[in-house]
N, C-alpha and C positions, 0 to 999 in steps of 0.2 A: 715882209711880203710886199711886193710892188703891185700897185693897182693903178687904174686910170679912171678919171671922172670927167664927164663932159660938163662944162660950165660956160654959159654964154657962147656956145658954138665952138669952143676950143677944148682940147683934151689936156687935163692937168694930171701930173704925176703925183701919186699918193703913196705913202709909206706906212705900213703897220708893223710894229715889232711883235712877233709872235710869242717869244718868251725871253726873259732875262734872268740872270742869276745874281744873287747878292744885292738886289735893289728892288724898290717897289715897281710894280708893273703898270705901265700906262696903256690901257686898252684902246686908246684913241687911234684914229687914222689922221695923218698929218700930210699936208701938201708940202712938197719940197721942190727946190730948183738947184741946178748945178750951173755955176757961173765962174767967172774969173777968180773969185775969192774962195771957191770950193762949194761944198754942199751947204744949203741953207734951209732950215725947217721954218715953215710959215705957220704961226699959231692961229692965224685967221682961218686957215683951211682945216682946222682940227674938228673932229667929230668923235663921239665916243659914247 
């Protein structure tokens, strides 16, 4: 699920995985960015 969060006057993209199969589920929400190297999850933006 894609979400947005306002932090210090800017909008950050957040990602929540609603359900997974065959692995442990991480209920957290993670900040991510898309750049030249692809998608990057930022652990500092995690909450859960």
